[in-house]
C-alpha positions in Angstrom: 19.1 -7.1 -46.9 19.5 -3.4 -46.5 15.8 -2.6 -46.0 13.9 0.2 -47.7 16.0 3.1 -49.1 15.9 6.4 -47.2 16.7 8.4 -50.3 16.3 8.0 -54.1 18.3 10.5 -56.2 17.4 11.8 -59.6 20.4 9.9 -61.2 18.8 6.6 -60.1 21.1 6.0 -57.1 19.6 4.9 -53.8 20.7 5.4 -50.2 20.3 2.9 -47.4 21.0 3.5 -43.7 23.6 1.2 -42.2 24.4 1.6 -38.5 25.6 5.1 -38.0 26.3 5.8 -41.7 24.7 5.4 -45.2 25.4 3.3 -48.2 24.8 4.8 -51.7 24.3 2.4 -54.5 24.8 3.6 -58.1 23.2 1.8 -61.1 23.7 1.8 -64.8 21.1 0.0 -66.7 20.2 -3.1 -64.7 23.6 -3.4 -63.1 25.2 -2.1 -59.9 28.2 0.0 -60.8 29.1 1.9 -57.6 29.0 1.5 -53.8 30.0 4.4 -51.6 29.9 4.9 -47.9 28.7 8.2 -46.4 28.8 9.4 -42.9 26.4 12.3 -42.5 27.4 15.1 -40.0 26.2 14.5 -36.5 23.2 16.6 -35.5 22.5 17.6 -31.9 19.5 16.7 -29.9 16.2 18.2 -31.0 14.6 21.0 -29.1 11.5 20.3 -27.0 10.4 17.9 -24.3 11.9 15.0 -26.2 15.3 16.1 -25.0 14.7 14.8 -21.5 13.9 11.3 -22.9 17.1 11.3 -24.9 19.3 12.8 -22.2 18.3 10.1 -19.7 19.9 7.4 -21.8 22.9 5.9 -20.0 22.3 7.9 -16.9 22.2 6.4 -13.4 18.9 4.8 -12.3 17.3 7.1 -9.8 19.5 10.0 -10.8 18.5 13.6 -11.7 17.8 12.8 -15.3 15.5 9.9 -14.2 13.7 12.2 -11.8 13.2 14.7 -14.6 11.5 12.1 -16.7 9.4 10.9 -13.8 8.2 14.4 -13.2 7.2 14.8 -16.8 5.4 11.4 -16.8 3.5 12.0 -13.6 1.3 9.3 -12.0 2.4 6.2 -10.3 5.5 4.2 -11.3 5.9 0.4 -11.0 9.3 -1.3 -11.1 8.8 -4.6 -12.8 11.2 -7.6 -12.6 11.3 -9.6 -15.8 11.9 -12.8 -13.9 13.7 -14.0 -10.8 16.9 -14.5 -12.8 17.0 -11.6 -15.3 18.5 -8.3 -14.4 16.7 -5.9 -16.7 14.0 -3.8 -15.1 11.0 -2.1 -16.6 9.8 1.1 -14.8 6.3 1.8 -16.1 4.5 5.0 -15.4 0.7 5.1 -15.7 1.2 8.4 -17.6 2.3 6.6 -20.8 6.1 6.5 -20.2 8.4 3.5 -19.7 12.1 3.2 -18.9 14.1 0.0 -19.3 17.1 -0.2 -16.9 20.1 -2.5 -16.8 23.2 -2.5 -14.7 21.8 0.5 -12.8 21.7 2.7 -15.9 18.8 3.7 -18.2 18.8 1.7 -21.4 15.7 3.1 -23.2 12.8 5.5 -22.8 9.4 4.9 -24.4 6.6 7.4 -24.9 3.0 6.4 -25.8 1.1 8.8 -27.9 -2.0 6.6 -28.3 -3.9 4.9 -25.5 -3.7 1.2 -26.2 -4.1 -1.8 -23.9 -4.5 0.5 -20.9 -0.9 1.8 -21.2 -1.9 5.4 -20.8 -0.9 8.4 -22.9 1.9 10.9 -22.3 0.2 14.0 -21.0 2.7 16.5 -22.6 2.7 15.0 -26.1 2.1 18.4 -27.6 5.4 19.8 -26.4 7.7 16.9 -27.4 9.1 18.7 -30.4 8.9 22.5 -31.2 6.1 23.2 -33.6 4.8 19.7 -33.7 1.2 18.9 -32.7 0.0 16.5 -30.1 -0.8 13.7 -32.7 2.1 14.2 -35.1 2.0 12.9 -38.7 5.1 11.6 -40.6 5.3 14.9 -42.4 5.3 16.8 -39.0 8.1 14.7 -37.7 10.1 14.8 -40.9 9.9 18.6 -40.7 11.1 18.6 -37.1 13.7 15.8 -37.3 14.7 15.7 -41.0 14.4 12.6 -43.1 14.7 9.2 -41.2 17.9 7.3 -41.3 16.0 4.1 -41.9 12.5 3.0 -42.6 10.9 -0.4 -42.2 7.1 -0.5 -42.8 5.4 1.5 -40.0 8.7 2.1 -38.2 11.1 5.0 -38.8 14.5 5.6 -37.2 15.9 9.1 -36.6 19.5 9.4 -35.4 20.4 12.5 -33.4 23.2 13.4 -31.0 24.4 9.8 -30.4 20.8 8.6 -29.8 18.3 6.7 -31.9 14.7 7.8 -31.9 12.4 5.1 -33.2 8.9 6.2 -34.2 6.1 3.7 -34.8 3.1 4.8 -36.8 -0.4 3.5 -36.6 -1.9 0.9 -39.0 -4.6 1.4 -41.6 -6.3 4.8 -41.7 -4.0 6.0 -38.9 -0.9 4.9 -40.7 0.4 8.5 -40.9 0.0 9.3 -37.2 2.7 8.4 -34.7 1.7 5.9 -32.0 4.8 5.9 -29.9 8.5 6.9 -29.7 11.3 5.0 -28.2 14.8 6.5 -27.5 17.9 4.2 -27.2 21.6 4.8 -27.6 22.7 4.6 -31.2 22.9 1.0 -32.4 20.9 -0.4 -29.4 17.7 -2.4 -29.7 15.1 -3.3 -27.0 12.0 -5.3 -27.0 8.7 -3.8 -25.7 7.4 -7.4 -25.3 9.3 -7.6 -22.0 7.7 -10.1 -19.6 6.2 -8.4 -16.5 6.8 -11.1 -13.8 6.3 -9.2 -10.5 6.4 -5.5 -9.5 7.2 -3.9 -6.2 9.9 -2.6 -3.9 11.6 -6.0 -3.8 13.0 -5.2 -7.2 14.3 -1.8 -6.0 15.9 -3.5 -3.0 17.6 -6.1 -5.1 18.9 -3.4 -7.5 20.7 -1.5 -4.8 22.7 -4.5 -3.5 26.4 -3.9 -4.3 25.9 -0.2 -5.2 28.0 2.4 -3.5 26.4 4.6 -0.9 26.7 7.6 -3.1 24.6 6.1 -5.9 21.3 8.0 -6.3 19.2 4.8 -6.2 20.6 4.1 -2.8 19.5 7.5 -1.7 16.0 6.8 -3.0 15.9 3.6 -0.8 17.4 5.3 2.2 14.6 7.9 2.0 11.8 5.3 2.3 10.3 5.3 5.8 10.8 2.0 7.6 13.8 0.8 5.6 17.1 -0.2 7.3 20.2 -0.3 5.1 23.3 -2.4 5.9 26.5 -1.1 4.4 29.8 -2.8 4.4 33.0 -1.4 2.7 31.0 1.5 1.3 28.5 -0.6 -0.6 25.0 -1.8 0.2 25.1 -5.4 1.6 21.5 -5.7 2.8 18.1 -4.1 3.1 15.7 -4.9 6.0 12.1 -4.0 6.4 9.6 -4.9 9.2 11.7 -3.9 12.2 12.2 -0.1 11.7 8.6 1.3 11.8 6.1 1.8 9.0 5.8 -2.0 8.9 2.5 -2.5 7.2 3.3 0.2 4.6 6.6 -1.4 3.6 5.3 -5.0 3.6 2.4 -4.0 1.4 4.7 -2.3 -1.0 7.2 -5.1 -1.1 5.3 -6.9 -3.8 2.4 -5.2 -5.5 -0.8 -6.9 -4.3 0.6 -8.2 -1.1 -1.4 -7.3 2.1 0.0 -5.1 4.8 -0.1 -8.0 7.4 1.1 -10.9 5.2 1.8 -14.5 6.0 4.5 -16.5 4.5 2.2 -17.9 1.9 1.3 -14.4 0.7 4.8 -13.9 -0.9 4.1 -14.7 -4.6 7.5 -15.9 -5.6 6.8 -19.6 -5.7 8.5 -22.2 -3.5 11.5 -21.1 -1.4 15.0 -22.4 -2.1 15.3 -23.2 1.6 12.6 -23.5 4.3 12.5 -23.8 8.0 9.9 -23.6 10.8 10.1 -19.8 10.8 12.0 -18.9 7.7 11.8 -18.9 3.9 14.9 -18.2 1.9 14.9 -17.5 -1.9 17.8 -17.3 -4.2 17.7 -14.5 -6.8 20.4 -13.6 -9.3 21.3 -10.4 -7.4 21.1 -11.8 -3.9 18.8 -13.5 -1.4 15.4 -12.7 0.0 14.9 -14.0 3.6 11.4 -14.0 5.0 11.2 -14.5 8.8 8.0 -15.2 10.7 8.6 -15.2 14.5 5.4 -17.2 15.1 5.9 -19.5 12.1 3.1 -17.9 10.0 2.9 -14.0 10.0 5.8 -12.2 8.4 8.0 -10.3 10.9 10.9 -9.1 8.8 12.2 -9.4 5.3 15.9 -9.1 4.6 17.3 -8.7 1.1 21.1 -9.4 1.1 24.0 -10.1 -1.2 25.0 -13.1 0.8 22.9 -15.9 2.2 22.3 -15.7 6.0 24.6 -17.9 8.1 23.5 -20.4 10.7 19.8 -20.3 9.5 17.8 -23.2 10.8 16.5 -24.2 7.3 16.8 -27.0 4.8 16.6 -27.1 1.0 13.0 -27.3 -0.1 12.0 -30.7 -1.4 8.7 -31.9 -2.9 8.1 -34.9 -0.7 8.9 -33.1 2.5 7.6 -29.5 2.1 4.8 -29.5 -0.4 
């Protein structure tokens, strides 16, 4: 129930990591005679490049800490929506770094140290921890971080400065070499098997709906050429592309893989919630995506809004009428 012990003392007692503390079990003969709870002193964040990946936790999406991680990761970043109705986002850099974001704040940061399944490798792996080589062994990381707070098979947990650093080691002959590191707030768990449904700027536009103008993610959207923001009461109410210049650039970036001169059928979101002669309206958890085609075919504008548009000449999509 407690997992593998993190410490075995000369007197036969064993220590298990439990949440932010430790449980020491004392034995006499074959029986358990003592249980004591220990809370080790809190240690600060380790020195080295890893600090940026720990300091970004809980910070605003698109803020200074996020930009610092993006600069370290390098390469292109894609913002993935998990599904049309799930709010967590995956920001994946082709430089071997991933961020998971929820409620406009960073939930986790992941660093790949081994190139697997085309995920890329973090280019500054040799500088993550002071005195630790690019391909660190368990012993290397234990010297830099101290003994793990918990161990389970090929995974070890280090707890520093209110953060958990989860290290996964390779299988077989590479079992002593770290494959990846994931940083999360203490006591938080995330899944790397997150479903990558669609990526593109549509996810970014949905994410800024309802945010205050001062939020750094809103500033990021505002700086995109050809984007028009609608703000009501100090918060973002809608985002419009297609009528403010840079039309082909923005339409091509709206969903990765969509052409710069798209038709209504090029939008890869499945059937619309509502459809009209010139309009398609889709209901997402964060708001609505309204595709307008002035000629009935080629997309003219796309509006992402908190509220459904009023007086739209459209009807609810039905199989027998609109397939």
